[in-house]
C-alpha positions in Angstrom: 0.1 0.0 0.0 1.5 3.3 -1.1 1.9 6.4 1.4 -1.2 8.1 -0.5 -3.2 5.3 0.2 -2.4 5.3 3.7 -3.2 8.9 4.0 -6.4 8.5 2.1 -7.3 5.9 4.5 -6.4 7.7 7.7 -8.3 11.1 6.6 -11.3 9.3 5.6 -11.5 7.1 8.8 -11.4 10.6 10.5 -14.0 12.1 8.2 -16.6 9.2 8.9 -15.7 8.7 12.5 -16.9 12.3 13.5 -20.6 12.0 13.4 -20.2 8.6 15.3 -18.3 10.1 17.8 -20.6 13.0 18.6 -23.5 10.5 18.8 -21.9 8.1 20.5 -20.7 10.4 23.0 -24.1 11.5 23.6 -25.3 8.2 24.6 -22.7 7.9 27.1 -23.7 11.1 28.5 -27.5 9.7 28.9 -26.8 6.0 29.9 -24.3 7.1 32.4 -27.3 9.3 34.1 -29.2 6.0 34.1 -31.4 6.7 31.0 -31.3 4.5 27.9 -31.6 6.4 24.8 -32.0 4.5 21.6 -33.5 7.6 20.1 -30.1 8.7 18.9 -31.0 8.0 15.3 -34.1 10.2 15.3 -32.0 13.1 17.1 -29.3 12.6 14.4 -31.7 13.2 11.6 -33.6 16.0 12.9 -30.3 17.6 13.8 -28.9 17.0 10.3 -32.0 18.7 8.4 -32.0 21.7 11.0 -28.3 22.3 10.6 -28.6 22.3 6.6 -31.8 24.3 6.8 -30.2 27.1 9.0 -26.7 27.1 7.0 -28.6 27.7 3.6 -31.0 30.0 5.3 -28.3 32.0 7.1 -25.0 31.7 5.2 -23.5 30.5 8.2 -22.4 26.9 8.5 -21.3 27.4 12.4 -24.7 28.7 13.1 -26.3 25.7 11.4 -23.9 23.5 13.5 -25.5 24.9 16.5 -29.1 25.0 15.4 -28.8 21.1 14.5 -27.4 20.4 18.0 -30.4 22.3 19.5 -32.9 20.3 17.3 -31.4 17.2 18.7 -31.8 18.7 22.0 -35.6 19.3 21.7 -36.2 15.7 20.9 -34.1 14.6 23.7 -36.5 16.8 26.0 -39.7 14.8 24.8 -37.5 11.5 25.7 -36.3 13.2 29.0 -39.8 14.3 29.8 -41.6 10.6 29.0 -38.6 8.7 30.5 -38.2 10.8 34.0 -41.0 12.5 34.7 -43.7 10.1 33.6 -41.4 6.8 33.8 -42.4 5.5 30.4 -40.6 2.6 29.0 -37.3 4.1 27.9 -36.7 1.6 25.1 -40.4 2.4 23.6 -39.9 6.0 24.0 -36.6 6.1 22.3 -38.2 4.1 19.2 -40.8 6.3 19.2 -38.1 9.5 18.9 -36.6 7.5 15.8 -39.8 7.7 13.9 -40.6 11.3 15.2 -37.0 12.7 14.0 -37.2 11.4 10.4 -41.1 12.0 10.3 -40.5 15.8 11.4 -37.2 16.2 9.2 -39.4 15.3 6.1 -42.4 17.5 7.1 -40.5 20.6 7.5 -38.2 20.0 4.5 -41.3 20.2 2.6 -42.5 23.1 3.9 -39.5 25.1 3.6 -38.1 23.8 0.2 -41.3 23.7 -1.8 -42.3 20.4 -1.3 -39.0 18.7 -1.7 -37.6 15.9 0.4 -34.4 16.9 0.4 -32.4 20.5 0.9 -30.6 22.1 -1.9 -26.6 21.3 -1.8 -24.6 23.8 0.1 -21.8 25.6 -1.7 -18.3 25.8 -0.4 -19.2 29.1 1.9 -22.2 27.4 3.7 -20.2 24.1 4.4 -18.0 23.6 7.5 -14.8 24.7 6.8 -11.4 22.5 6.2 -8.3 22.7 8.4 -5.4 21.1 7.5 -7.2 18.7 5.2 -9.8 17.8 7.7 -13.2 19.3 8.4 -13.1 21.2 11.6 -15.9 19.1 13.2 -13.2 16.7 13.4 -11.3 18.6 16.0 -14.3 19.7 17.9 -15.1 15.9 18.2 -11.8 15.3 19.6 -12.2 18.3 22.2 -15.8 17.0 23.5 -14.1 13.6 24.0 -11.4 15.2 26.4 -14.0 17.6 27.7 -16.5 14.7 28.6 -13.3 12.5 30.0 -12.6 15.6 32.4 -16.2 16.2 33.3 -16.5 12.2 34.5 -13.3 12.0 35.9 -12.0 15.5 37.4 -15.5 17.0 38.2 -18.3 17.1 40.9 -20.7 17.2 38.1 -19.5 14.2 36.5 -19.3 12.1 39.7 -23.0 13.2 40.5 -24.2 12.6 37.1 -22.6 9.0 37.3 -23.8 8.3 40.8 -27.5 9.1 39.1 -27.0 6.1 36.9 -25.2 4.0 39.1 -26.5 4.1 42.6 -29.4 6.7 42.5 -31.0 5.9 45.9 -27.5 6.5 47.6 -27.4 9.9 45.7 -30.9 10.8 46.7 -29.6 10.2 50.4 -26.6 12.2 49.8 -28.8 15.0 48.8 -28.2 14.9 45.2 -31.3 16.1 43.0 -30.9 12.9 40.7 -33.8 13.8 38.2 -31.9 17.2 37.5 -28.8 15.2 36.6 -30.6 12.7 34.5 -32.2 15.4 32.6 -28.8 17.1 31.9 -27.6 13.9 30.7 -30.4 13.2 28.0 -30.6 16.8 26.9 -26.7 16.6 26.4 -27.0 13.5 24.7 -29.7 14.9 22.3 -27.5 18.2 21.7 -24.5 15.8 20.7 -26.3 13.5 18.4 -28.0 16.9 16.5 -24.1 18.1 16.2 -23.2 14.3 14.9 -26.2 14.8 12.3 -25.1 18.3 11.5 -21.5 16.9 11.0 -23.0 14.9 8.2 -25.4 17.4 6.3 -23.1 20.4 6.5 -19.6 19.0 5.9 -19.3 15.6 4.5 -22.2 15.1 2.4 -23.6 18.9 2.0 -27.1 18.6 2.2 -30.1 16.8 4.2 -31.8 13.7 2.7 -34.2 11.2 4.4 -31.5 8.3 4.1 -28.8 10.3 5.1 -28.4 8.7 8.4 -29.3 5.2 7.6 -28.4 3.6 10.9 -25.5 5.9 11.9 -27.5 6.2 15.3 -27.3 2.4 16.1 -24.0 2.1 15.1 -23.0 5.1 17.6 -24.7 2.8 20.0 -22.9 -0.1 19.1 -19.8 2.0 19.7 -20.8 3.0 23.1 -21.3 -0.7 24.1 -17.8 -1.6 22.6 -16.2 1.4 24.1 -17.4 0.4 27.8 -19.6 3.5 28.2 -16.2 5.3 28.7 -15.4 8.2 26.6 -11.9 7.5 25.6 -12.8 3.8 24.5 -16.1 5.1 22.9 -13.8 7.5 20.6 -11.5 4.5 19.7 -14.7 2.2 18.6 -16.0 5.4 16.7 -12.5 5.3 14.7 -12.7 1.5 14.4 -16.2 1.9 12.8 -15.2 5.0 10.8 -12.2 2.8 9.5 -14.7 0.0 8.3 -16.5 2.6 6.4 -13.5 4.3 4.9 -12.3 0.7 4.0 -15.6 0.4 1.8 -14.7 3.6 0.0 -11.2 2.5 -0.3 -11.8 -0.9 -1.9 -14.8 0.3 -3.7 -12.5 2.7 -5.5 -9.7 0.4 -6.3 -10.8 -2.7 -6.6 -14.5 -2.7 -7.7 -13.7 -5.6 -10.1 -13.1 -7.9 -7.2 -15.9 -7.2 -4.6 -19.4 -5.9 -5.2 -20.2 -2.4 -4.1 -23.4 -3.8 -2.7 -21.7 -6.4 -0.5 -19.0 -3.9 0.6 -21.8 -1.5 1.8 -23.2 -4.0 4.2 -19.6 -4.0 6.0 -20.1 -1.6 8.8 -23.4 -3.1 9.6 -21.9 -6.6 9.8 -19.3 -5.5 12.1 -21.9 -3.9 14.2 -23.6 -7.0 14.6 -20.4 -8.9 15.4 -19.3 -6.2 18.0 -22.7 -6.6 19.6 -22.8 -10.2 19.8 -19.2 -10.5 21.0 -18.9 -7.8 23.9 -22.5 -7.6 25.1 -21.7 -10.1 27.7 -18.3 -8.7 28.2 -19.2 -5.2 29.1 -20.8 -3.7 32.5 -23.4 -1.1 31.8 -24.2 1.5 35.0 -26.1 -0.3 37.5 -29.4 1.6 37.4 -29.5 2.0 33.5 -33.1 2.1 32.6 -34.6 2.1 36.3 
């Protein structure tokens, strides 16, 4: 393999890992607080649309990026109210969020873009800029990984959030407002998932369409489990899944005669299933997750 091909694989891995890193970190924030969040897919989807709409409307990619995060957080608020206040089944609530996120994205897209189910492509001025050959969102994702690690390991906020997901009764006895930290975990989860969707629609792909996310939220969940609910472990798991997607692009570009593109496209999802089957019994979720 030549140096150029190695550089291509490395840069493509970082590019495809970025949406997974944002979203998987969101999963860590929610589930460390004790709330299952399988609605990340829907939050990513709604965030991807909102980011694309804002970037096009206001010609500002960074505003679009933040709007994408806020859109994901709004859906997370619904999940938090259902799961924490009304104590609904968290898995069912998350699945509902997945359907709602896609439905709302298509609904608003048709309203704002004259009946179209996808947004117009972004021009260079309304895309996230590149720094040293990588979209700026790559650096933001690594920074947030370090920040969340610091919060969990070096701050009282992180310790209280973790105690809410591990020993909520003990936390209440110690005077910690557990529900407050659960809300914080779920809302930050939605914000991060929205950023994950935004990093796809206004950087990598340059527009929103209904099939944009296509299972990325579930791959991020697998990365969170593979990473053992640890920010650094989750980062490396996302890099692994990002590498599998980069490998699809690499082999598809250089070896199309040998392996069909349809078979290659299934590789990230096959790896997700293998990881889940292989590591589910070897990982330990927060003690009070889902309670």
